[in-house]
C-alpha positions as CSV (number, residue, x, y, z in Angstrom):
1,M,90.6,106.2,152.7
2,T,88.7,108.6,155.0
3,N,90.7,111.0,157.2
4,S,88.8,109.7,160.3
5,A,90.0,106.1,159.8
6,F,93.6,107.2,160.4
7,D,92.7,109.9,162.9
8,S,91.5,107.3,165.4
9,I,94.6,105.1,165.3
10,A,97.4,107.6,164.9
11,E,99.2,106.6,168.2
12,R,98.5,102.9,167.7
13,Y,100.0,103.1,164.2
14,D,103.1,104.8,165.6
15,E,103.5,102.4,168.4
16,W,103.4,99.5,166.0
17,Y,106.7,100.6,164.4
18,V,108.2,101.3,167.8
19,S,107.5,97.8,169.0
20,H,108.6,96.2,165.7
21,R,112.0,97.9,165.3
22,G,113.5,95.1,163.2
23,I,110.8,95.7,160.5
24,L,111.2,99.4,160.7
25,R,115.0,99.3,160.4
26,S,114.7,96.8,157.5
27,E,112.4,99.1,155.6
28,L,114.4,102.2,156.4
29,R,117.5,100.5,155.0
30,V,115.8,99.7,151.7
31,I,114.7,103.3,151.2
32,A,118.1,104.7,152.2
33,S,119.8,102.3,149.7
34,L,118.1,104.1,146.9
35,N,120.2,107.3,147.5
36,L,117.6,110.0,147.8
37,V,119.4,113.3,147.8
38,G,118.3,116.9,147.8
39,E,115.1,118.5,148.9
40,G,112.4,115.8,149.5
41,L,108.7,115.4,150.2
42,E,107.1,112.4,151.8
43,I,103.5,112.0,150.6
44,G,101.4,110.3,153.2
45,V,103.9,111.2,155.9
46,G,101.7,109.8,158.7
47,T,103.4,110.2,162.0
48,G,106.7,111.2,160.4
49,I,108.6,108.1,161.6
50,F,110.1,107.5,158.2
51,S,110.9,111.1,157.3
52,F,112.5,111.6,160.7
53,N,114.8,108.7,160.3
54,L,115.6,109.5,156.7
55,G,116.2,113.2,157.1
56,I,113.2,114.3,155.0
57,E,112.1,117.7,156.2
58,T,108.7,118.1,154.5
59,G,105.6,115.8,154.5
60,I,101.9,115.9,153.7
61,D,99.0,114.0,155.0
62,P,95.2,114.5,155.4
63,S,95.1,113.3,159.1
64,M,95.6,116.0,161.7
65,P,96.4,113.5,164.6
66,M,99.0,111.9,162.4
67,L,100.4,115.3,161.5
68,A,100.6,116.3,165.1
69,L,103.0,113.4,165.8
70,A,105.0,114.2,162.7
71,K,105.4,117.9,163.8
72,G,106.6,116.6,167.1
73,R,109.4,114.9,165.3
74,G,110.4,118.2,163.7
75,I,108.8,117.5,160.3
76,D,107.3,120.5,158.3
77,A,104.0,118.6,158.2
78,V,101.3,120.1,155.9
79,R,97.7,119.0,155.8
80,G,96.6,118.1,152.3
81,V,96.0,115.3,149.8
82,V,98.3,114.0,147.1
83,E,95.7,114.6,144.3
84,N,96.0,118.3,145.0
85,L,99.4,119.1,146.4
86,P,99.8,122.6,147.9
87,F,103.3,123.1,146.4
88,A,104.6,124.9,143.4
89,D,105.7,123.1,140.2
90,R,109.3,121.7,140.4
91,S,109.6,122.2,144.2
92,F,111.4,119.0,145.1
93,D,114.2,116.7,144.1
94,F,112.4,113.6,145.2
95,V,109.1,112.4,146.5
96,L,108.6,109.3,148.7
97,L,105.4,107.3,149.1
98,T,105.7,104.5,151.7
99,T,102.8,102.1,151.8
100,T,100.6,105.1,150.7
101,L,99.6,104.2,147.2
102,C,97.2,101.5,148.4
103,F,95.1,104.0,150.3
104,L,94.6,106.5,147.5
105,D,91.3,107.0,145.7
106,N,93.1,107.8,142.4
107,P,96.6,106.6,142.1
108,S,97.1,107.8,138.5
109,E,96.1,111.3,139.4
110,A,98.4,111.2,142.5
111,L,101.4,110.2,140.3
112,T,100.6,113.1,137.9
113,E,100.7,115.5,140.9
114,A,103.9,114.0,142.2
115,G,105.5,114.5,138.8
116,R,104.3,118.1,138.8
117,V,106.1,119.0,142.0
118,L,109.3,117.2,141.0
119,R,112.2,119.0,139.4
120,D,113.3,117.8,136.0
121,G,115.2,114.5,136.5
122,G,113.8,114.2,140.0
123,S,113.0,110.8,141.6
124,I,109.9,109.2,142.9
125,V,110.2,106.2,145.2
126,I,107.1,104.1,145.8
127,C,107.3,101.5,148.5
128,I,104.6,98.8,148.6
129,I,103.6,95.6,150.3
130,P,102.9,93.5,147.2
131,R,99.5,92.0,147.1
132,D,100.9,88.6,146.0
133,S,103.5,88.4,148.7
134,P,103.1,86.4,151.9
135,W,102.9,89.8,153.8
136,G,100.3,91.1,151.3
137,R,98.1,88.1,151.6
138,T,98.3,88.3,155.4
139,Y,97.3,92.0,155.4
140,M,94.4,91.3,153.0
141,E,93.2,88.6,155.3
142,K,93.3,91.0,158.2
143,G,91.4,93.5,156.2
144,S,88.7,91.0,155.3
145,V,87.8,90.6,159.0
146,G,87.7,94.4,159.7
147,H,91.3,95.5,160.6
148,P,91.1,99.3,161.1
149,I,93.8,100.0,158.6
150,Y,94.0,97.1,156.1
151,R,90.3,97.0,155.5
152,H,90.8,100.3,153.6
153,A,93.8,99.2,151.6
154,R,93.8,98.2,148.0
155,L,97.2,96.5,147.6
156,F,99.1,96.5,144.4
157,T,101.5,94.0,142.7
158,V,104.9,95.2,141.5
159,P,103.8,95.0,137.8
160,E,100.8,97.1,138.5
161,V,103.0,99.8,140.1
162,L,105.5,99.7,137.2
163,A,102.6,100.2,134.8
164,L,101.3,103.2,136.7
165,L,104.7,104.7,136.7
166,G,105.1,104.3,133.0
167,E,101.7,105.8,132.3
168,G,102.7,108.7,134.6
169,G,105.8,109.6,132.6
170,F,108.4,108.0,134.9
171,E,111.3,105.8,133.9
172,L,112.4,102.9,136.1
173,K,115.8,103.5,137.7
174,A,116.2,101.0,140.6
175,A,114.5,98.7,143.0
176,C,115.2,97.0,146.3
177,S,113.3,94.8,148.7
178,T,113.3,93.4,152.2
179,L,111.0,91.3,154.5
180,H,111.8,87.9,153.0
181,S,110.9,86.1,156.2
182,A,107.3,85.0,156.7
183,P,104.9,87.2,158.7
184,G,105.0,86.4,162.3
185,S,108.4,84.8,162.2
186,D,111.7,86.3,163.5
187,E,111.6,90.1,163.0
188,A,115.4,90.5,163.0
189,E,116.7,93.3,160.8
190,E,117.3,92.3,157.2
191,A,119.8,93.7,154.8
192,P,118.3,95.2,151.6
193,L,118.4,93.2,148.4
194,P,119.1,95.5,145.5
195,G,117.3,94.7,142.3
196,D,115.0,92.2,144.0
197,L,111.2,92.6,143.6
198,E,110.1,89.5,145.6
199,G,110.1,90.7,149.2
200,G,107.3,91.7,151.5
201,F,108.3,95.3,151.2
202,V,109.4,96.5,147.8
203,C,110.7,100.0,146.9
204,I,110.8,101.2,143.3
205,K,112.7,104.3,142.2
206,A,111.8,106.0,139.0
207,L,112.9,109.2,137.3
208,K,110.7,112.0,136.0
209,K,111.3,112.2,132.2
210,G,112.4,115.6,130.9
């Protein structure tokens, strides 16, 4: 995805989460349930709304307008791309990608880089909107008619992400999901479902093999 695509909608992107707090809180609860501890990096930090709420201090993103909002939230926001992370080997205990994988040009290369900056035994958490979920189908439909964000997205299924993780040298540790209600229905906060891979927002935690 080009930088300019997110540059032009940074505030709109941020306002969406502010006005859909039930969805935001549901997604935050899923990520928090995976027990990310230590020094972390959010790849595709965007406006920092997830890092801010999860206590993640460092983030990276190619979009300067997005980074400006993240810095305003106190995030150490660095400009860069996941395929070439500007961090030393073994710098972090965990990395988080929240609905980021679908916008990457080379997901396999991105996971290799994520593994490089992880310490031995470190965790990667990838959160996706599964392509074959009701939410995924809704977003693909929006993308097909020119939505400014979703027209750039290439959504994955859970099995596809698991395969990428295995190829990248990661071992599945845990999973959790939320957004089991239909898009456009009640947006009340949902409790996370540990071990479930069927929701509209699925997070997969995997460990870097030694």
